[in-house]
DOKOL-282263 format. One line per field, with one value per residue (C-alpha): residue number from 1; residue in three letters; x, y, z. Coordinates in Angstrom, 2 decimals. Layout:
N
rogu <- c(NUM,...)
fimar <- c(Ala,...)
x <- c(X,...)
y <- c(Y,...)
z <- c(Z,...)
***
This chain:
363
rogu <- c(1,2,3,4,5,6,7,8,9,10,11,12,13,14,15,16,17,18,19,20,21,22,23,24,25,26,27,28,29,30,31,32,33,34,35,36,37,38,39,40,41,42,43,44,45,46,47,48,49,50,51,52,53,54,55,56,57,58,59,60,61,62,63,64,65,66,67,68,69,70,71,72,73,74,75,76,77,78,79,80,81,82,83,84,85,86,87,88,89,90,91,92,93,94,95,96,97,98,99,100,101,102,103,104,105,106,107,108,109,110,111,112,113,114,115,116,117,118,119,120,121,122,123,124,125,126,127,128,129,130,131,132,133,134,135,136,137,138,139,140,141,142,143,144,145,146,147,148,149,150,151,152,153,154,155,156,157,158,159,160,161,162,163,164,165,166,167,168,169,170,171,172,173,174,175,176,177,178,179,180,181,182,183,184,185,186,187,188,189,190,191,192,193,194,195,196,197,198,199,200,201,202,203,204,205,206,207,208,209,210,211,212,213,214,215,216,217,218,219,220,221,222,223,224,225,226,227,228,229,230,231,232,233,234,235,236,237,238,239,240,241,242,243,244,245,246,247,248,249,250,251,252,253,254,255,256,257,258,259,260,261,262,263,264,265,266,267,268,269,270,271,272,273,274,275,276,277,278,279,280,281,282,283,284,285,286,287,288,289,290,291,292,293,294,295,296,297,298,299,300,301,302,303,304,305,306,307,308,309,310,311,312,313,314,315,316,317,318,319,320,321,322,323,324,325,326,327,328,329,330,331,332,333,334,335,336,337,338,339,340,341,342,343,344,345,346,347,348,349,350,351,352,353,354,355,356,357,358,359,360,361,362,363)
fimar <- c(Unk,Unk,Unk,Unk,Unk,Unk,Unk,Unk,Unk,Unk,Unk,Unk,Unk,Unk,Unk,Unk,Unk,Unk,Unk,Unk,Unk,Unk,Unk,Unk,Unk,Unk,Unk,Unk,Unk,Unk,Unk,Unk,Unk,Unk,Unk,Unk,Unk,Unk,Unk,Unk,Unk,Unk,Unk,Unk,Unk,Unk,Unk,Unk,Unk,Unk,Unk,Unk,Unk,Unk,Unk,Unk,Unk,Unk,Unk,Unk,Unk,Unk,Unk,Unk,Unk,Unk,Unk,Unk,Unk,Unk,Unk,Unk,Unk,Unk,Unk,Unk,Unk,Unk,Unk,Unk,Unk,Unk,Unk,Unk,Unk,Unk,Unk,Unk,Unk,Unk,Unk,Unk,Unk,Unk,Unk,Unk,Unk,Unk,Unk,Unk,Unk,Unk,Unk,Unk,Unk,Unk,Unk,Unk,Unk,Unk,Unk,Unk,Unk,Unk,Unk,Unk,Unk,Unk,Unk,Unk,Unk,Unk,Unk,Unk,Unk,Unk,Unk,Unk,Unk,Unk,Unk,Unk,Unk,Unk,Unk,Unk,Unk,Unk,Unk,Unk,Unk,Unk,Unk,Unk,Unk,Unk,Unk,Unk,Unk,Unk,Unk,Unk,Unk,Unk,Unk,Unk,Unk,Unk,Unk,Unk,Unk,Unk,Unk,Unk,Unk,Unk,Unk,Unk,Unk,Unk,Unk,Unk,Unk,Unk,Unk,Unk,Unk,Unk,Unk,Unk,Unk,Unk,Unk,Unk,Unk,Unk,Unk,Unk,Unk,Unk,Unk,Unk,Unk,Unk,Unk,Unk,Unk,Unk,Unk,Unk,Unk,Unk,Unk,Unk,Unk,Unk,Unk,Unk,Unk,Unk,Unk,Unk,Unk,Unk,Unk,Unk,Unk,Unk,Unk,Unk,Unk,Unk,Unk,Unk,Unk,Unk,Unk,Unk,Unk,Unk,Unk,Unk,Unk,Unk,Unk,Unk,Unk,Unk,Unk,Unk,Unk,Unk,Unk,Unk,Unk,Unk,Unk,Unk,Unk,Unk,Unk,Unk,Unk,Unk,Unk,Unk,Unk,Unk,Unk,Unk,Unk,Unk,Unk,Unk,Unk,Unk,Unk,Unk,Unk,Unk,Unk,Unk,Unk,Unk,Unk,Unk,Unk,Unk,Unk,Unk,Unk,Unk,Unk,Unk,Unk,Unk,Unk,Unk,Unk,Unk,Unk,Unk,Unk,Unk,Unk,Unk,Unk,Unk,Unk,Unk,Unk,Unk,Unk,Unk,Unk,Unk,Unk,Unk,Unk,Unk,Unk,Unk,Unk,Unk,Unk,Unk,Unk,Unk,Unk,Unk,Unk,Unk,Unk,Unk,Unk,Unk,Unk,Unk,Unk,Unk,Unk,Unk,Unk,Unk,Unk,Unk,Unk,Unk,Unk,Unk,Unk,Unk,Unk,Unk,Unk,Unk,Unk,Unk,Unk,Unk,Unk,Unk,Unk,Unk,Unk,Unk,Unk,Unk,Unk,Unk,Unk,Unk,Unk)
x <- c(0.06,0.93,1.76,-1.26,-1.82,-5.33,-5.71,-8.15,-11.20,-13.73,-15.59,-18.97,-20.68,-22.12,-18.89,-17.87,-17.47,-13.73,-10.61,-9.30,-12.76,-12.76,-9.19,-10.23,-13.28,-11.46,-8.70,-11.49,-13.42,-16.50,-19.08,-21.90,-24.85,-27.22,-30.99,-33.47,-37.02,-39.77,-37.32,-39.10,-42.01,-43.90,-42.31,-39.44,-36.29,-33.61,-29.84,-28.83,-25.63,-27.82,-26.04,-27.51,-26.47,-28.74,-31.39,-33.21,-36.03,-34.04,-30.91,-29.57,-29.07,-28.05,-25.23,-23.96,-24.13,-22.20,-19.56,-18.86,-17.98,-15.61,-13.92,-13.54,-12.60,-9.90,-8.61,-9.84,-12.62,-9.70,-9.18,-12.67,-13.17,-9.98,-10.67,-8.12,-10.61,-13.27,-15.93,-17.10,-20.10,-20.67,-24.34,-27.03,-30.15,-28.78,-32.03,-34.56,-37.15,-37.25,-39.09,-40.67,-38.19,-34.38,-32.92,-29.44,-31.06,-30.10,-26.47,-25.54,-27.48,-25.79,-22.27,-22.72,-23.75,-20.95,-17.69,-18.72,-16.85,-15.75,-16.51,-19.75,-19.75,-19.70,-22.05,-21.62,-24.22,-23.65,-24.92,-22.72,-19.50,-19.83,-17.57,-14.40,-15.49,-15.40,-12.18,-10.80,-12.69,-10.79,-7.68,-8.62,-9.51,-6.38,-4.60,-5.43,-3.72,-7.46,-7.51,-4.64,-7.31,-10.53,-12.69,-14.33,-17.36,-19.60,-22.87,-26.21,-28.71,-31.02,-34.58,-37.63,-37.03,-34.03,-34.54,-37.84,-36.46,-33.48,-36.21,-38.48,-35.31,-34.89,-31.45,-31.71,-29.82,-31.65,-28.46,-25.07,-23.77,-21.27,-18.99,-17.58,-18.58,-20.32,-23.55,-23.90,-27.64,-27.40,-26.90,-27.28,-27.89,-25.78,-25.42,-22.45,-20.76,-16.83,-14.49,-11.03,-9.18,-6.93,-4.28,-1.32,0.84,0.46,-2.27,-0.40,-3.15,-2.67,-0.33,-0.64,-1.39,-0.87,-0.42,-3.02,-1.21,-4.14,-7.85,-10.16,-13.73,-15.69,-19.42,-19.79,-23.63,-25.05,-28.02,-29.50,-28.87,-26.94,-22.97,-21.26,-20.83,-17.29,-16.40,-15.55,-16.34,-14.28,-11.50,-11.38,-10.99,-8.71,-6.49,-6.70,-5.68,-2.69,-1.79,-2.36,-0.43,2.53,2.07,1.67,-0.84,2.34,2.90,-0.19,-0.31,-4.03,-7.38,-10.43,-12.91,-16.54,-17.92,-21.72,-22.27,-24.96,-24.11,-23.63,-21.67,-19.03,-18.64,-18.27,-15.38,-13.60,-13.57,-12.21,-9.65,-8.56,-8.19,-6.01,-3.75,-4.74,-6.59,-3.17,-3.63,-5.00,-8.67,-11.31,-14.91,-15.93,-19.71,-19.56,-18.42,-20.62,-23.35,-23.66,-23.19,-24.19,-22.80,-20.72,-19.23,-16.31,-14.81,-15.37,-13.86,-10.81,-10.74,-10.81,-8.08,-5.97,-6.03,-5.03,-1.87,-1.13,-1.04,0.22,-2.43,-4.75,-8.23,-10.25,-13.47,-16.59,-18.54,-16.42,-15.79,-15.67,-14.74,-17.86,-17.08,-15.48,-12.42,-10.93,-9.80,-7.13,-9.99,-8.39,-10.06,-7.84,-6.48,-2.97,0.03,1.95,3.53,0.85,2.61,0.09,-3.71,-6.07,-9.88,-12.40,-16.27,-19.37,-22.65,-26.28,-25.99,-22.96,-20.69,-17.40,-14.71,-11.01,-8.05,-4.52,-3.12,0.28,2.23,5.57,6.46)
y <- c(0.22,3.50,5.59,7.64,10.20,11.18,14.72,16.44,17.78,18.81,17.84,18.63,16.77,17.73,18.67,21.26,22.27,22.32,19.95,22.14,22.36,18.61,18.22,20.27,18.56,15.30,16.40,17.49,14.39,15.96,13.83,15.37,13.06,14.44,13.47,14.88,14.92,13.52,12.07,8.50,7.41,7.43,10.96,8.84,10.89,9.02,10.11,11.18,12.65,15.95,19.14,22.05,24.65,23.22,25.66,24.61,21.93,19.74,18.86,16.48,19.37,22.14,19.69,18.67,22.40,23.56,20.49,21.93,25.52,24.11,22.13,25.43,27.49,24.93,23.86,26.16,25.95,24.62,21.52,20.39,21.49,19.77,17.22,15.02,15.17,12.41,13.04,9.79,10.30,7.64,7.71,5.10,6.98,10.76,13.14,10.84,13.61,13.13,9.71,8.19,9.92,9.71,10.76,11.47,13.94,17.10,15.60,15.27,18.99,20.46,19.27,20.41,23.92,24.22,22.54,22.50,19.15,18.00,14.52,13.14,12.17,8.35,7.37,4.40,3.21,0.30,0.44,1.26,0.05,2.55,5.30,2.88,1.24,4.68,5.39,2.08,2.64,5.87,4.10,1.98,4.64,6.32,3.12,4.41,7.47,9.01,10.81,12.38,12.90,11.52,13.67,11.57,12.53,11.01,12.19,11.30,13.43,12.48,11.54,10.12,7.66,6.14,6.71,4.99,2.27,1.36,1.78,-0.70,-2.86,-2.51,-1.83,2.06,2.78,4.59,6.04,7.20,4.22,2.16,0.39,-3.08,-2.35,-5.17,-2.82,-1.65,-1.50,-0.59,2.32,6.04,7.25,10.47,13.11,14.07,15.15,14.73,14.54,13.50,13.37,10.87,11.78,10.62,13.55,15.64,18.26,21.74,23.31,20.81,21.01,17.65,13.83,10.19,7.17,5.03,1.66,-0.67,-1.88,-4.54,-5.37,-9.22,-10.22,-12.77,-13.35,-14.22,-12.11,-8.75,-7.35,-9.53,-10.00,-13.50,-14.66,-16.14,-12.41,-14.36,-11.19,-8.96,-11.44,-11.94,-8.23,-7.40,-10.31,-9.12,-5.33,-6.81,-8.74,-5.33,-3.26,-5.26,-4.81,-7.44,-7.24,-6.19,-2.92,-1.68,1.24,1.61,0.13,2.83,-0.22,-0.25,-0.28,0.24,-0.79,-3.65,-7.13,-8.69,-6.38,-5.74,-9.41,-10.09,-7.68,-9.02,-12.34,-11.28,-9.31,-12.14,-14.48,-11.58,-11.22,-7.80,-7.84,-5.99,-3.20,0.05,0.41,3.04,3.64,7.14,6.32,7.75,11.04,11.27,8.86,6.18,8.31,5.44,6.25,9.14,7.18,5.54,9.11,11.06,8.33,8.31,11.98,11.21,8.89,11.08,13.63,10.72,10.26,14.23,14.63,11.22,10.97,7.69,9.25,7.54,5.47,7.15,4.79,1.80,1.15,-2.57,-5.51,-6.64,-9.03,-12.84,-11.76,-8.76,-6.00,-3.16,-0.53,3.06,4.29,7.57,10.07,8.89,10.47,7.87,7.65,6.78,6.17,2.87,2.67,0.24,1.22,-0.93,-1.01,-3.37,-3.06,-4.41,-7.05,-9.12,-6.25,-5.73,-3.41,-2.14,0.18,1.11,4.33,5.20,8.59,6.75,7.51)
z <- c(-0.14,-0.71,2.11,3.20,5.96,8.23,9.05,11.35,8.98,11.41,14.74,15.95,18.79,22.13,23.47,20.85,17.37,17.09,17.83,20.62,22.19,22.11,23.47,26.70,27.15,26.82,29.39,31.61,31.59,30.44,28.93,26.40,27.30,29.46,30.40,27.56,28.98,27.30,24.35,24.73,23.04,26.10,27.58,29.20,29.97,28.16,28.42,25.09,23.43,22.03,20.62,22.10,19.67,16.59,16.08,12.93,12.78,10.46,12.72,10.04,7.56,10.18,11.23,7.88,6.60,9.94,8.98,5.86,6.74,9.25,6.43,4.39,7.66,8.53,4.98,2.40,-0.41,-3.20,-1.29,-1.88,-5.27,-6.74,-9.58,-7.28,-4.31,-3.70,-0.92,1.10,3.19,6.07,7.66,9.00,8.06,6.63,6.56,8.20,7.77,4.11,4.30,1.97,-0.27,-0.80,2.62,0.90,-1.58,1.04,1.64,-2.05,-2.18,0.68,-0.27,-4.01,-2.48,0.17,-1.19,-5.21,-5.49,-9.07,-8.18,-6.78,-3.43,-2.50,0.08,2.74,4.64,6.52,10.19,13.09,11.22,8.13,9.60,9.80,6.31,4.87,5.81,4.47,1.31,1.24,1.58,-1.71,-3.98,-3.02,-4.51,-7.71,-9.43,-10.09,-6.52,-4.13,-1.33,0.02,2.63,4.83,6.47,9.38,10.22,12.22,13.60,16.78,15.83,17.13,14.69,15.90,19.92,19.61,17.58,19.98,22.96,21.08,21.25,25.06,24.02,26.03,28.91,31.53,32.77,30.90,29.21,30.89,28.64,29.91,33.37,34.98,35.71,32.06,31.15,27.22,24.76,25.01,21.47,20.13,17.44,15.76,12.46,11.82,9.10,8.57,5.39,4.23,1.50,-0.44,1.21,4.27,4.26,4.40,6.04,9.14,11.69,12.71,10.67,11.46,8.92,7.82,7.65,6.88,7.34,7.17,7.61,8.00,8.96,11.45,9.88,13.29,13.74,12.32,15.65,17.68,17.44,17.31,20.87,19.84,18.33,15.05,13.05,15.08,15.51,11.67,10.54,13.25,11.99,8.40,9.58,11.20,8.38,5.68,8.28,8.69,12.39,15.58,18.65,21.09,18.82,19.53,22.18,22.74,21.39,20.44,21.01,19.95,23.51,23.26,26.98,26.04,27.37,24.17,22.40,25.24,25.70,22.26,21.95,25.18,23.79,20.39,22.03,24.07,21.35,19.67,22.47,23.04,26.68,28.45,25.79,27.55,26.14,26.01,24.76,23.50,24.00,27.49,25.83,22.97,23.19,20.35,17.03,14.89,11.37,12.85,15.26,13.38,12.19,15.68,17.59,15.18,15.56,19.28,18.93,16.68,19.85,21.96,20.04,19.42,23.23,23.92,26.72,27.10,28.08,30.81,29.60,31.05,32.79,33.66,37.39,37.58,34.78,33.79,30.75,30.99,29.46,31.36,29.52,30.52,30.63,31.02,34.32,34.31,32.25,31.56,30.16,28.03,24.48,21.86,18.92,17.15,17.52,16.70,16.08,15.95,15.07,14.87,14.07,13.23,10.65,11.94,10.60,11.90,10.90,12.01,11.06,12.77,12.76,13.66,14.07,12.98,9.59)
***
């Protein structure tokens, strides 16, 4: 594989709208998950990662428009209008208010208006692994001579459709999620938008970038909403990612796990990491900071992992106190200064999907 770089694009979550704001919030152990009144089907008060600065009726369109503005502010319009730039968008549902019409129509329209790309955007919607798959797909496109950089955007907004849906599955937690903890109760849904730029050369408008070493995906074909009890899909994905990256388990400094806080997901991940000989590696879940942001999760969690790498600071996994999985993991309980050169990011989702990628600061 050609040498590829990953650069901050933009990041909008309940914790802020800039990388600096997120760095400060993470260092302070701040969570963006708060109780939202009357958010349930029967007016229950659910903890959600809700962005309070969104003001229009269509939260998705406003969030995407704000992300496009941030991209231009951070990197300038010419980068996105170049014929050598491809835009890839990761979202599980996009503009749900457009149903029964095309929920991605406004995505294409806003990107065309704001960024004026020469190439049509690529849309990836593969449940909660969409963001990681989108970055891996960008790497595939950059293996050709057609493109020099891919802008990978991840976005999903809160809606009754999603909250009620997870409520109907009895998957929501009535307290902020507690990934990998023995008292975990389930998922807290969130909303966010984020972007990374994957490129063949470092982006001149950014002072910090990391290398993309490789990635892979695998489907365990177990159940529409339940993961393999043996972690088979995640095990295969990470195994292939190690091979493609030329990395061994003992070279990983930190794992950004999927960590939804559900009984089955966290247990599956612990089994897979045990099979991969990774249980001693420091690990966290970002869901306690942002909630589960679905199609945006892979992107904003890569961005948060890059903040980890830039600051050489492992951030605690909010909500974790006591091991609640059959294979104990090295879950980070307190912010810890430590050299972080090489990171494994994993994701798992409905339909049996699993994906992973590896980033490194070393050139």
